[in-house]
C-alpha positions as CSV (number, residue, x, y, z in Angstrom):
1,M,-40.4,-18.4,-16.9
2,M,-39.0,-14.9,-17.5
3,L,-41.4,-12.0,-17.0
4,R,-40.7,-9.0,-19.2
5,R,-41.3,-5.7,-17.4
6,P,-40.3,-2.5,-19.2
7,V,-38.1,-0.4,-17.0
8,F,-37.4,2.4,-19.4
9,S,-38.6,3.4,-22.9
10,S,-37.6,6.3,-25.1
11,E,-41.1,6.3,-26.6
12,R,-43.8,7.9,-24.7
13,G,-46.5,5.4,-25.6
14,D,-44.7,2.5,-23.9
15,A,-45.8,1.7,-20.3
16,V,-43.0,1.5,-17.7
17,H,-43.5,-0.8,-14.8
18,P,-44.7,1.0,-11.7
19,D,-41.6,-0.2,-9.7
20,F,-39.3,1.8,-12.0
21,R,-41.5,4.7,-12.8
22,E,-39.6,8.0,-12.1
23,R,-36.5,6.0,-11.2
24,T,-35.1,5.4,-14.6
25,A,-33.6,7.9,-17.0
26,L,-31.5,8.0,-20.2
27,A,-27.9,8.6,-19.1
28,G,-26.2,8.3,-22.5
29,N,-26.2,10.2,-25.7
30,I,-28.2,8.1,-28.2
31,S,-26.9,10.1,-31.2
32,A,-23.4,9.1,-30.2
33,G,-24.4,5.5,-29.8
34,D,-24.5,5.5,-26.0
35,C,-27.8,4.0,-24.7
36,S,-26.9,4.0,-21.0
37,V,-29.8,4.0,-18.6
38,S,-29.5,5.0,-14.9
39,I,-31.6,3.6,-12.1
40,S,-31.9,5.8,-9.0
41,S,-32.7,4.7,-5.4
42,V,-31.5,1.2,-6.2
43,R,-33.2,-1.6,-4.1
44,R,-32.3,-5.2,-3.5
45,D,-35.3,-6.2,-5.6
46,D,-33.6,-4.5,-8.6
47,R,-31.2,-7.4,-9.0
48,N,-32.2,-9.1,-12.2
49,T,-31.4,-9.7,-15.8
50,Y,-32.0,-6.7,-18.0
51,E,-32.2,-6.7,-21.8
52,L,-31.6,-3.8,-24.1
53,Q,-33.8,-3.8,-27.2
54,M,-33.7,-1.3,-30.1
55,R,-35.8,-0.8,-33.1
56,E,-35.8,1.7,-36.0
57,R,-38.6,4.1,-36.5
58,G,-41.6,2.4,-38.2
59,Q,-40.8,-1.0,-36.8
60,R,-43.5,-2.6,-34.7
61,A,-41.7,-5.6,-33.2
62,W,-38.8,-5.4,-30.8
63,P,-35.9,-7.6,-31.9
64,A,-33.9,-9.6,-29.3
65,G,-31.2,-7.5,-27.7
66,S,-28.2,-7.8,-25.5
67,K,-28.6,-8.8,-21.8
68,V,-26.8,-7.9,-18.6
69,N,-27.0,-9.3,-15.1
70,V,-27.3,-6.7,-12.3
71,S,-26.5,-7.7,-8.7
72,V,-27.2,-5.5,-5.7
73,A,-24.8,-5.4,-2.8
74,G,-25.6,-4.1,0.7
75,S,-22.5,-1.9,0.8
76,P,-20.6,0.0,-1.9
77,E,-17.8,-1.7,-3.8
78,P,-14.4,-0.8,-2.2
79,P,-12.0,1.3,-4.2
80,Q,-8.9,-0.2,-5.8
81,L,-5.6,0.9,-4.3
82,T,-2.3,0.2,-6.0
83,D,0.4,-1.8,-4.2
84,P,3.9,-0.2,-4.8
85,G,5.7,-3.1,-3.1
86,P,8.8,-2.3,-1.0
87,V,10.1,1.2,-1.4
88,K,13.2,3.1,-0.2
89,E,13.5,5.9,2.3
90,G,13.4,9.3,0.6
91,Q,11.7,7.9,-2.5
92,R,9.0,10.0,-4.1
93,L,6.0,7.8,-4.2
94,V,2.7,7.9,-6.1
95,L,-0.3,5.9,-4.9
96,N,-3.3,5.6,-7.2
97,C,-6.8,4.9,-6.0
98,S,-9.8,4.3,-8.3
99,A,-13.4,3.5,-8.0
100,R,-15.9,2.2,-10.6
101,L,-19.2,4.1,-10.5
102,S,-22.2,2.1,-11.5
103,C,-24.4,5.1,-10.7
104,P,-22.8,8.4,-12.0
105,S,-25.7,10.4,-10.5
106,D,-24.8,9.0,-7.1
107,R,-21.3,10.2,-7.2
108,P,-19.1,9.7,-4.1
109,R,-16.1,11.7,-2.8
110,L,-12.7,10.1,-2.8
111,L,-10.7,11.0,0.3
112,W,-7.2,10.1,1.5
113,K,-6.6,9.6,5.2
114,W,-3.4,8.9,7.0
115,E,-3.5,6.1,9.6
116,R,0.2,6.2,10.3
117,G,2.8,8.7,9.2
118,D,3.0,12.5,8.6
119,P,0.8,13.9,5.8
120,A,2.9,17.1,5.7
121,G,4.4,17.5,2.2
122,S,1.9,15.2,0.5
123,S,-0.4,16.3,-2.3
124,V,-3.5,14.9,-4.0
125,H,-4.1,15.0,-7.8
126,G,-7.0,14.2,-10.1
127,D,-9.7,13.6,-7.5
128,T,-12.4,15.3,-9.5
129,E,-12.1,13.8,-12.9
130,L,-14.1,10.9,-14.3
131,Q,-12.6,8.6,-16.8
132,R,-13.9,5.6,-18.7
133,G,-12.7,2.2,-17.5
134,P,-13.0,-1.3,-19.0
135,G,-16.6,-2.1,-19.9
136,G,-17.4,1.6,-20.4
137,L,-18.2,2.3,-16.7
138,P,-17.1,5.7,-15.4
139,V,-14.1,5.5,-13.0
140,L,-13.2,8.1,-10.4
141,Q,-9.5,8.3,-9.9
142,T,-7.2,10.1,-7.5
143,S,-3.4,10.0,-6.7
144,L,-1.5,10.7,-3.5
145,V,2.1,11.9,-3.9
146,F,4.5,12.0,-1.0
147,T,8.1,11.4,0.1
148,V,8.7,8.1,1.9
149,P,9.7,8.9,5.5
150,R,12.4,7.5,7.7
151,H,11.8,5.3,10.7
152,T,8.2,4.4,9.9
153,N,6.0,2.3,7.5
154,P,3.3,4.7,6.4
155,R,-0.3,3.4,6.3
156,V,-2.9,5.3,4.3
157,R,-6.5,4.7,3.5
158,C,-8.5,5.7,0.4
159,E,-12.1,6.2,1.3
160,L,-15.3,6.5,-0.8
161,E,-17.9,8.7,0.9
162,Y,-21.4,8.4,-0.6
163,P,-24.5,10.3,0.1
164,N,-26.5,9.1,3.2
165,N,-23.1,8.5,5.0
166,R,-22.4,5.2,3.1
167,R,-18.7,4.5,3.0
168,S,-16.2,1.9,1.7
169,S,-12.4,2.0,1.8
170,A,-9.1,0.3,1.0
171,T,-6.0,0.5,3.2
172,R,-2.4,0.1,2.2
173,E,0.7,-0.2,4.5
174,I,3.9,0.9,2.7
175,L,6.9,-1.4,3.4
176,V,9.9,0.8,3.6
177,H,13.4,-0.7,3.0
178,F,16.5,1.0,4.4
179,P,20.2,0.4,4.7
180,P,21.7,-0.7,8.0
181,R,21.6,1.8,10.8
182,D,22.2,2.0,14.6
183,V,25.1,-0.4,14.3
184,W,26.8,-1.2,17.6
185,V,29.0,-3.9,19.2
186,Q,27.6,-5.9,22.0
187,V,29.9,-8.0,24.4
188,L,28.2,-11.3,25.1
189,S,30.9,-12.7,27.4
190,A,30.0,-12.2,31.1
191,S,33.6,-10.9,31.8
192,V,36.6,-9.9,29.7
193,R,40.1,-10.5,31.1
194,L,43.5,-9.3,30.0
195,G,45.0,-11.9,27.7
196,G,41.7,-13.7,27.5
197,N,39.0,-13.9,24.8
198,A,35.5,-12.4,24.3
199,L,32.4,-13.3,22.2
200,L,31.0,-10.2,20.4
201,L,27.8,-9.5,18.5
202,C,27.2,-7.0,15.8
203,S,23.7,-5.5,16.2
204,C,21.8,-3.2,13.9
205,K,18.5,-2.4,12.2
206,A,18.1,-3.2,8.5
207,D,15.5,-4.1,5.9
208,P,16.1,-6.1,3.9
209,P,18.2,-8.1,6.4
210,V,22.0,-7.8,6.6
211,S,23.7,-9.9,4.0
212,E,27.3,-9.3,5.1
213,Y,29.2,-8.4,8.3
214,Q,32.9,-7.4,8.7
215,W,35.0,-7.1,11.8
216,W,38.3,-5.4,12.7
217,S,40.2,-4.7,15.9
218,V,42.7,-2.0,16.8
219,Q,45.4,-2.8,19.3
220,S,48.5,-0.7,20.1
221,G,47.7,1.4,17.0
222,N,47.6,-1.6,14.7
223,T,44.4,-2.5,12.8
224,Q,43.6,-6.1,12.1
225,I,40.8,-7.2,9.8
226,L,39.2,-10.4,11.2
227,P,38.4,-13.1,8.6
228,K,35.0,-14.1,10.0
229,R,32.0,-12.4,8.2
230,T,29.1,-13.4,10.5
231,H,27.2,-11.4,13.1
232,T,29.2,-12.9,16.0
233,V,32.9,-13.3,16.4
234,R,35.3,-14.3,19.2
235,I,38.6,-12.4,19.6
236,Y,41.7,-13.6,21.6
237,N,44.6,-12.1,23.4
238,I,42.8,-9.0,24.6
239,S,44.9,-6.1,25.9
240,R,43.9,-3.0,27.8
241,D,43.7,-0.8,24.6
242,T,41.8,-3.3,22.4
243,R,39.1,-1.6,20.4
244,V,36.7,-3.4,18.0
245,Q,34.4,-2.3,15.2
246,C,31.9,-4.1,13.0
247,S,30.1,-3.1,9.8
248,A,26.9,-4.4,8.3
249,A,25.7,-4.3,4.7
250,N,22.6,-5.1,2.7
251,P,21.7,-4.3,-1.0
252,L,20.9,-0.7,0.0
253,G,24.2,0.2,1.7
254,R,26.7,-0.3,4.5
255,A,27.2,1.3,8.0
256,S,29.8,0.8,10.7
257,S,29.8,0.9,14.5
258,R,31.9,3.2,16.6
259,P,35.2,1.8,18.0
260,T,34.2,-0.1,21.1
261,P,36.6,-0.6,24.0
262,L,36.5,-3.9,25.9
263,N,36.4,-3.2,29.6
264,T,39.0,-5.7,30.9
265,L,39.3,-7.1,34.4
266,C,42.7,-7.2,36.1
267,E,43.6,-10.1,38.4
268,S,45.7,-9.1,41.4
269,I,48.5,-11.5,42.4
270,T,49.4,-11.7,46.1
271,H,52.9,-13.0,47.1
272,M,53.1,-15.1,50.2
């Protein structure tokens, strides 16, 4: 059985239930067709089904109206923070954060906080304007604009700060993609001898991962491009002046190592 308890009435003669007395008020502009009602100091007991009824002047009966279910959570709904996906170093990035406001009179503050990265050069836009979202609820929106840094994945938090120190937040870590860098040749062989061979590794940092490697060697002033295109290669007939280089590439670019000498060991021959 559903009990009908008036929580608000625009007519003075109608009795409002004591639980809602002085807690409800007209929030919308009736002349503009907005019949929104606000409930302040919301309690858990306020979760219920509410029905809006309207009648013209002179009518006695209240016709059936539209209903809405109201749920009450123990903590504020977290804001919505956009996910830009992978971005590039140096890119100008805009992060948008929005929060639906069920109680415009209990308006929070929207704050940006950096958990990782340098906030220098960043700017905030639109953190004071209310807009109308789907369903007609007011939405508080803010945007953080910054340049994607090198050598770090920024992590930022959009935080809602309500009166009485109530908070909710959403955090986003930005995945930064970059071309290969810090390319260098590593000699995997325990020792390298004149005329012998050596196993080499091309190391670097890259995101997305390296998709292609290239190797070449310089010996007696002659440059030879090696056919193998993998991260390791074995070279033969090493001389004293052999130098090797490698390059690594991904969809964002290519970088090369410095010429790397192979420190060879000489074997002494003793005549008896």
